[in-house]
C-alpha positions as a LaTeX table, in Angstrom:
\begin{tabular}{lrrr}
\hline
Residue & $x$ (\AA) & $y$ (\AA) & $z$ (\AA) \\
\hline
Unk1 & 73.51 & $-20.90$ & $-70.48$ \\
Unk2 & 73.31 & $-24.36$ & $-72.15$ \\
Unk3 & 71.00 & $-25.68$ & $-69.29$ \\
Unk4 & 68.69 & $-22.85$ & $-69.77$ \\
Unk5 & 68.46 & $-23.42$ & $-73.54$ \\
Unk6 & 67.86 & $-27.27$ & $-72.79$ \\
Unk7 & 65.03 & $-26.34$ & $-70.35$ \\
Unk8 & 63.43 & $-24.01$ & $-72.79$ \\
Unk9 & 63.38 & $-26.71$ & $-75.41$ \\
Unk10 & 61.98 & $-29.34$ & $-72.92$ \\
Unk11 & 59.13 & $-27.05$ & $-71.97$ \\
Unk12 & 58.14 & $-26.54$ & $-75.55$ \\
Unk13 & 59.35 & $-29.42$ & $-77.63$ \\
Unk14 & 56.64 & $-29.35$ & $-80.11$ \\
Unk15 & 57.83 & $-25.72$ & $-81.00$ \\
Unk16 & 61.47 & $-26.86$ & $-81.08$ \\
Unk17 & 60.65 & $-29.45$ & $-84.13$ \\
Unk18 & 58.83 & $-26.59$ & $-85.85$ \\
Unk19 & 61.49 & $-24.21$ & $-85.49$ \\
Unk20 & 64.06 & $-26.69$ & $-86.93$ \\
Unk21 & 61.85 & $-27.15$ & $-89.87$ \\
Unk22 & 61.54 & $-23.37$ & $-90.56$ \\
Unk23 & 65.30 & $-22.71$ & $-90.09$ \\
Unk24 & 66.10 & $-25.52$ & $-92.43$ \\
Unk25 & 63.65 & $-24.20$ & $-94.98$ \\
Unk26 & 64.92 & $-20.65$ & $-94.83$ \\
Unk27 & 68.53 & $-21.65$ & $-94.86$ \\
Unk28 & 68.00 & $-23.21$ & $-98.42$ \\
Unk29 & 66.96 & $-19.65$ & $-99.59$ \\
Unk30 & 68.79 & $-17.37$ & $-97.24$ \\
Unk31 & 72.36 & $-18.68$ & $-96.38$ \\
Unk32 & 72.71 & $-16.55$ & $-93.33$ \\
Unk33 & 70.14 & $-18.58$ & $-91.56$ \\
Unk34 & 71.86 & $-20.93$ & $-88.78$ \\
Unk35 & 70.16 & $-24.15$ & $-89.72$ \\
Unk36 & 73.12 & $-26.66$ & $-89.23$ \\
Unk37 & 74.03 & $-24.96$ & $-85.83$ \\
Unk38 & 70.19 & $-25.41$ & $-84.70$ \\
Unk39 & 70.21 & $-29.21$ & $-85.79$ \\
Unk40 & 73.37 & $-30.02$ & $-84.10$ \\
Unk41 & 72.16 & $-28.15$ & $-80.80$ \\
Unk42 & 68.98 & $-30.13$ & $-81.19$ \\
Unk43 & 70.93 & $-33.30$ & $-81.35$ \\
Unk44 & 72.82 & $-32.53$ & $-78.29$ \\
Unk45 & 69.49 & $-31.72$ & $-76.52$ \\
Unk46 & 68.05 & $-35.03$ & $-77.74$ \\
Unk47 & 71.09 & $-36.81$ & $-76.06$ \\
Unk48 & 69.74 & $-35.47$ & $-72.72$ \\
Unk49 & 66.36 & $-36.88$ & $-73.42$ \\
Unk50 & 64.47 & $-33.71$ & $-74.01$ \\
Unk51 & 63.89 & $-34.09$ & $-77.73$ \\
Unk52 & 63.27 & $-37.14$ & $-79.82$ \\
Unk53 & 66.34 & $-37.78$ & $-82.14$ \\
Unk54 & 64.27 & $-39.31$ & $-84.93$ \\
Unk55 & 62.01 & $-36.41$ & $-85.07$ \\
Unk56 & 64.80 & $-33.97$ & $-84.95$ \\
Unk57 & 66.14 & $-35.75$ & $-88.17$ \\
Unk58 & 62.77 & $-35.95$ & $-89.81$ \\
Unk59 & 61.94 & $-32.37$ & $-89.18$ \\
Unk60 & 65.25 & $-31.02$ & $-90.29$ \\
Unk61 & 65.39 & $-33.27$ & $-93.32$ \\
Unk62 & 61.85 & $-32.21$ & $-94.37$ \\
Unk63 & 62.72 & $-28.40$ & $-93.92$ \\
Unk64 & 65.79 & $-28.82$ & $-96.09$ \\
Unk65 & 63.84 & $-30.57$ & $-98.66$ \\
Unk66 & 61.11 & $-28.05$ & $-98.68$ \\
Unk67 & 63.54 & $-25.14$ & $-98.93$ \\
Unk68 & 65.57 & $-26.70$ & $-101.62$ \\
Unk69 & 62.40 & $-27.20$ & $-103.66$ \\
Unk70 & 61.39 & $-23.59$ & $-103.11$ \\
Unk71 & 64.82 & $-22.38$ & $-104.26$ \\
Unk72 & 64.71 & $-24.78$ & $-107.36$ \\
Unk73 & 61.41 & $-23.26$ & $-108.47$ \\
Unk74 & 62.55 & $-19.71$ & $-107.85$ \\
Unk75 & 65.40 & $-20.56$ & $-110.05$ \\
Unk76 & 63.39 & $-21.92$ & $-112.73$ \\
Unk77 & 60.95 & $-18.95$ & $-112.74$ \\
Unk78 & 63.16 & $-16.15$ & $-111.77$ \\
Unk79 & 66.66 & $-17.46$ & $-112.14$ \\
Unk80 & 68.57 & $-14.80$ & $-114.10$ \\
Unk81 & 66.92 & $-11.95$ & $-112.08$ \\
Unk82 & 67.81 & $-13.38$ & $-108.84$ \\
Unk83 & 71.38 & $-14.01$ & $-109.92$ \\
Unk84 & 71.70 & $-10.35$ & $-111.08$ \\
Unk85 & 70.24 & $-9.04$ & $-107.79$ \\
Unk86 & 71.65 & $-11.12$ & $-105.11$ \\
Unk87 & 74.84 & $-12.58$ & $-106.51$ \\
Unk88 & 76.25 & $-9.52$ & $-107.88$ \\
Unk89 & 79.92 & $-9.55$ & $-106.31$ \\
Unk90 & 82.89 & $-11.29$ & $-108.01$ \\
Unk91 & 83.06 & $-14.01$ & $-105.69$ \\
Unk92 & 79.32 & $-14.68$ & $-105.84$ \\
Unk93 & 79.36 & $-14.75$ & $-109.78$ \\
Unk94 & 82.36 & $-17.13$ & $-109.60$ \\
Unk95 & 80.17 & $-19.47$ & $-107.37$ \\
Unk96 & 77.24 & $-19.24$ & $-109.75$ \\
Unk97 & 79.33 & $-19.99$ & $-112.84$ \\
Unk98 & 80.98 & $-22.92$ & $-111.03$ \\
Unk99 & 77.38 & $-24.17$ & $-109.89$ \\
Unk100 & 76.14 & $-23.85$ & $-113.47$ \\
Unk101 & 78.83 & $-25.88$ & $-114.87$ \\
Unk102 & 78.77 & $-28.53$ & $-112.22$ \\
Unk103 & 75.00 & $-28.90$ & $-112.41$ \\
Unk104 & 75.45 & $-29.80$ & $-116.17$ \\
Unk105 & 78.30 & $-31.89$ & $-115.61$ \\
Unk106 & 77.56 & $-33.92$ & $-112.50$ \\
Unk107 & 73.97 & $-32.98$ & $-111.63$ \\
Unk108 & 72.65 & $-35.35$ & $-108.83$ \\
Unk109 & 75.94 & $-35.87$ & $-107.17$ \\
Unk110 & 76.47 & $-32.22$ & $-106.82$ \\
Unk111 & 73.03 & $-31.58$ & $-105.32$ \\
Unk112 & 73.81 & $-34.06$ & $-102.48$ \\
Unk113 & 77.31 & $-32.67$ & $-101.83$ \\
Unk114 & 76.19 & $-29.14$ & $-101.97$ \\
Unk115 & 73.99 & $-29.60$ & $-99.08$ \\
Unk116 & 76.98 & $-29.74$ & $-96.83$ \\
Unk117 & 78.29 & $-26.29$ & $-98.13$ \\
Unk118 & 76.85 & $-23.17$ & $-96.62$ \\
Unk119 & 75.65 & $-20.97$ & $-99.28$ \\
Unk120 & 76.65 & $-23.41$ & $-101.90$ \\
Unk121 & 73.22 & $-25.31$ & $-101.41$ \\
Unk122 & 71.53 & $-22.23$ & $-102.35$ \\
Unk123 & 73.40 & $-21.55$ & $-105.36$ \\
Unk124 & 73.34 & $-25.11$ & $-106.76$ \\
Unk125 & 69.44 & $-25.52$ & $-106.13$ \\
Unk126 & 68.95 & $-22.21$ & $-107.92$ \\
Unk127 & 71.13 & $-23.11$ & $-110.67$ \\
Unk128 & 69.41 & $-26.56$ & $-111.01$ \\
Unk129 & 66.02 & $-24.62$ & $-111.46$ \\
Unk130 & 67.64 & $-22.09$ & $-113.76$ \\
Unk131 & 69.06 & $-24.71$ & $-116.04$ \\
Unk132 & 65.89 & $-26.68$ & $-115.80$ \\
Unk133 & 67.61 & $-29.72$ & $-114.46$ \\
Unk134 & 64.89 & $-32.65$ & $-114.79$ \\
Unk135 & 62.62 & $-32.04$ & $-111.52$ \\
Unk136 & 62.11 & $-35.85$ & $-110.93$ \\
Unk137 & 65.94 & $-36.30$ & $-110.76$ \\
Unk138 & 66.23 & $-33.35$ & $-108.61$ \\
Unk139 & 63.64 & $-34.53$ & $-106.18$ \\
Unk140 & 65.29 & $-38.01$ & $-106.01$ \\
Unk141 & 68.72 & $-36.55$ & $-105.18$ \\
Unk142 & 67.25 & $-33.88$ & $-102.84$ \\
Unk143 & 65.50 & $-36.42$ & $-100.71$ \\
Unk144 & 68.95 & $-38.13$ & $-100.30$ \\
Unk145 & 70.57 & $-34.94$ & $-99.70$ \\
Unk146 & 68.10 & $-33.65$ & $-97.07$ \\
Unk147 & 68.04 & $-37.00$ & $-95.14$ \\
Unk148 & 71.83 & $-37.36$ & $-95.16$ \\
Unk149 & 72.19 & $-33.95$ & $-93.99$ \\
Unk150 & 69.69 & $-33.90$ & $-91.36$ \\
Unk151 & 70.85 & $-37.24$ & $-89.93$ \\
Unk152 & 74.50 & $-36.07$ & $-90.22$ \\
Unk153 & 73.87 & $-32.73$ & $-88.13$ \\
Unk154 & 71.63 & $-34.31$ & $-85.64$ \\
Unk155 & 73.83 & $-37.32$ & $-84.95$ \\
Unk156 & 76.86 & $-35.14$ & $-84.50$ \\
Unk157 & 75.10 & $-33.44$ & $-81.71$ \\
Unk158 & 73.80 & $-36.44$ & $-80.32$ \\
Unk159 & 76.85 & $-38.61$ & $-80.10$ \\
Unk160 & 78.81 & $-35.31$ & $-78.87$ \\
Unk161 & 76.33 & $-34.81$ & $-76.07$ \\
Unk162 & 76.45 & $-38.50$ & $-75.06$ \\
Unk163 & 80.43 & $-38.18$ & $-75.10$ \\
Unk164 & 80.08 & $-35.37$ & $-72.37$ \\
Unk165 & 77.03 & $-36.30$ & $-70.58$ \\
Unk166 & 77.88 & $-34.29$ & $-67.57$ \\
Unk167 & 78.91 & $-31.19$ & $-69.45$ \\
Unk168 & 76.80 & $-31.34$ & $-72.84$ \\
Unk169 & 78.22 & $-27.88$ & $-73.99$ \\
Unk170 & 81.39 & $-29.78$ & $-74.58$ \\
Unk171 & 79.67 & $-32.08$ & $-76.73$ \\
Unk172 & 78.26 & $-29.08$ & $-78.61$ \\
Unk173 & 81.58 & $-27.59$ & $-79.28$ \\
Unk174 & 82.99 & $-30.98$ & $-80.36$ \\
Unk175 & 80.10 & $-31.42$ & $-82.80$ \\
Unk176 & 80.65 & $-27.91$ & $-84.31$ \\
Unk177 & 84.28 & $-28.47$ & $-84.77$ \\
Unk178 & 83.56 & $-31.68$ & $-86.63$ \\
Unk179 & 81.06 & $-29.97$ & $-88.83$ \\
Unk180 & 83.44 & $-27.22$ & $-89.64$ \\
Unk181 & 86.15 & $-29.79$ & $-90.44$ \\
Unk182 & 83.88 & $-31.58$ & $-92.87$ \\
Unk183 & 82.71 & $-28.25$ & $-94.43$ \\
Unk184 & 86.26 & $-27.24$ & $-94.81$ \\
Unk185 & 87.28 & $-30.65$ & $-96.38$ \\
Unk186 & 84.54 & $-30.30$ & $-99.01$ \\
Unk187 & 85.52 & $-26.93$ & $-99.92$ \\
Unk188 & 89.25 & $-27.88$ & $-99.91$ \\
Unk189 & 88.52 & $-30.71$ & $-102.37$ \\
Unk190 & 86.36 & $-28.39$ & $-104.69$ \\
Unk191 & 89.17 & $-25.85$ & $-104.69$ \\
Unk192 & 91.99 & $-28.53$ & $-105.43$ \\
Unk193 & 89.66 & $-30.06$ & $-108.36$ \\
Unk194 & 89.03 & $-26.48$ & $-109.77$ \\
Unk195 & 92.79 & $-25.68$ & $-109.57$ \\
Unk196 & 93.62 & $-29.10$ & $-111.28$ \\
Unk197 & 91.23 & $-28.43$ & $-114.11$ \\
Unk198 & 92.67 & $-24.85$ & $-114.59$ \\
Unk199 & 96.32 & $-26.31$ & $-114.77$ \\
Unk200 & 94.99 & $-29.05$ & $-117.28$ \\
Unk201 & 93.48 & $-26.54$ & $-119.56$ \\
Unk202 & 96.32 & $-24.10$ & $-119.21$ \\
\hline
\end{tabular}
């Protein structure tokens, strides 16, 4: 199965870069889109020589940057209406409230960190727009976030693929496991800090 995917990418590598860009863009607005999975997979394919690693990173980062900026301006223009319409559950509202507070408190640092949290990146960029976080600062931190995220996901796949040259699907599984571990650690740290703040104010 992985071999067929590799061959498909090799036969239409130009489209592969465009697909990476589109998926990364859409994921910034619709968290259900599997952008990180696609970038990691492209990194594994690049390790086999069928894609260019620098181009994988470039297109993934550019798509992430474009999507984040769309989310920012949607937040700036329609922030409250979007929140009411798409973040109506209790858990979603908690995320939005957390993001609002953190954007006001930590701003740029959060924009970078949130890029590594599925769904969190959407909430934070929307919140940044809704709260009218200075756009120049947003762009600066978002360039860092997009480039770091694109390189992280692509290199995970690339080195995972090299580690298992004869069976690249094992490299893909290893890269996914590391990605899940990183995401889980970020979420755990966020939960721990939130819990400590709650104990301090109690």
